[in-house]
C-alpha positions, 0 to 999 in steps of 0.5 A: 348373530345370523348364520352365514348363507351359502349355496349347495348343489343338490346333485354333487353337494358342492358349496359356493358363496354365490348362486349360479345357474350351473353348478361349477363342479358337476355342471348340472343346471338349476341345482343350487339351493341356499342353506345356512353354512355349517361352521367347521368349529361346531361339531354335532354330537353323536352317540357313536364315536369311531375307535382308532383303526389299525391296519391288518394283513389281507390274509389275516382278515376272515370273510365268508359268504355264509355269513350273509343273512337271508332276507327270506325273499329270493328276489331281494337276496338276488339283487343284494348279491346273495343276502344281507351283509352285516355292517352294510348300508343299503339305499333303496330309492323309487317313486312315491307309492311304488313299494319301498316301505312295503318290501322292507316291512315284509322282509322283517317277517322272515328274519329271525333277528332283532330289527328296528324300524325307524319311521319319520313319515308315519306313526307307530299305529299306521305302521301296525295297520300296514303290518297287519295288512301284509301279514307281518306278526314277528316278535323281533320288530321294534317300531320307532316313530322319530326323526331326530338323529340324536334320539335315533342313535340313542335308541340304537345304542340301547336296543342294539338291533341287528338291522335298522330300517330308516324311512326315510333319510329325507325326514331325519335331521340333526338338531345342532344344524340350522338347516331344515330336514331334507336339505343337502346338509341334513341328508348328507349328515344323516347318511354319514352318521348312519354309515358310521354306526353300521361300520362301528357296530356291524349293524346292517342299515337299510335307508329309504330315499325319495327320488326327484322328478328325473327319477334319481335319488334326491340329495347330493350324489355323495350319498351313493358314494357313502353307502355300500349298495344302491337299489332302485324300484322301477315300474309304474305305480299303477301297474302290478309289476315292479322291478328292483334293480341294482345300481351299485353293490360292493358285495355283488353284481350290479347287473341283477334285477328282482321282479315282484308282483304287487298284490293286496297283501304285499309283494309276491316274487316272480320266479320266471319273469319271461312269461310276464313280458311276452304275448305268444299271439302273433301280431304285426310289429311285435317281436320277441328277444332275450335280454340278460340281466346279470345271470338271468335271461329274460324274454321281452316283447318289443312292439313297433308302429310305423305310420305315415307322418303328418308333419315335416319331421317324423316323430321317434318315440320310445318307451323302455328303449334308449331313444338314441339307440332307436335313431341309430337302428332307424338309420341302419334300416334306411341306409343298409336295408333300403326302408324309406323311414324318413316319412314315417313316425316310429313308436316303440314300446317294451311290454310290461314297463321293462327298461331294456339296455341290452344290445341283444335286443337290437335285432328284435327292434329292427325286425319289429319296425320292418314288420310294421313297415311292411304290414306283415307278420314275422315268422311264427314262433320265432325269437330274434337275438343279436346286436346290429352294427353300423354296417348292418352286420348282426353281431354275437352277444354274450351268453347266446346259449343261455338265451337260446335255451330260455327261448326253448323253455318258453316254447319258441321253435325258431331263433334267429342269431348271428353266426357263432361257434358256441354250441347251441341247445338241441330241440330248437331250430337255430337260424344264423343270419350275418346281415340285417338285410337277409333277416328283413327279406324273410318279412317281405316274402 
């Protein structure tokens, strides 16, 4: 008897009896795919069965931050919230070739615990060659080239590893299901089963996931709800620097980032990323700001190019900045400051491929546009920090003292910030500007 076919949404996992261009649940377009329906009375076998749970008083539950396991990689520990938590499930996503497998394989060299590396994309020989190139020679690492979830569960029950790495979740399949590997049903089943293993045996599981062309994790959104932590690798695979960003973390902050440099023998941590994203040479249209990612202040260089448009509608293009925020700042510059930008194409870029979401960069964006518009340099060795309102007012941002201190460490002599009562570090000239108009006037001189 042929299996009944239904349609699943690849974004949210919603099930529908008929195809539609828009998912009725999450309203995403062109995400409905056809797959065999899994009968409710047919249960897939699993080696691990969750025992009966009992409620416990909160005060009687013991938990200590010292129980975290260090990965041996400081930047990875930072984004994880201080280290690896036993029994957690960590989902690592990123573009192909960006370094997901490389980072986790390097991690295996530093952990003195039993690790099982499950690969469904490579053979054990290929993993050995890559490990030799990366200098991974640990005696605690087991390699399993398998993508059958039943066999993976069996090996985990026999070997009882402390950490399991699954590369990747899109290649894992449950034999009792009729859908193919990588489908919505298989990805959801695989993640749910691995999560059950982690919570039942207190085994930490790292799951590598592919991403779609939009840059999000492939598979239904329910995957991000099943796991404890979601990490994304950002950056151009053809560039040497990578940013590991926390999207979800039940055991730490979601604002932390880790910065790495890719070399021939693997990743190398970047302890002070501020020096990577700025150029100390003065150029027209270039401005430096200080953003904050979690507890870490980072200096970034923002570049702008304003040129006379050749068409009726001017272009606004940005790399690393929110395009809607750019349009808002351009409107403020034209309305409140008086810059004639309606006939100017404006191109923005954040040096180093970093994505900036911190509103503290607003003032730097506006000043770089003004510098390019007037074709004049900004004041020498000056950084700009502040959020711009629709009224043209420069407003304070959190952690101004830490940001100014970072500017001082990197050799800046002046910093322009909004008025604040926070005590600023000594040894650097702090210029308080309340309105954007006053700040732009310094460029005209």
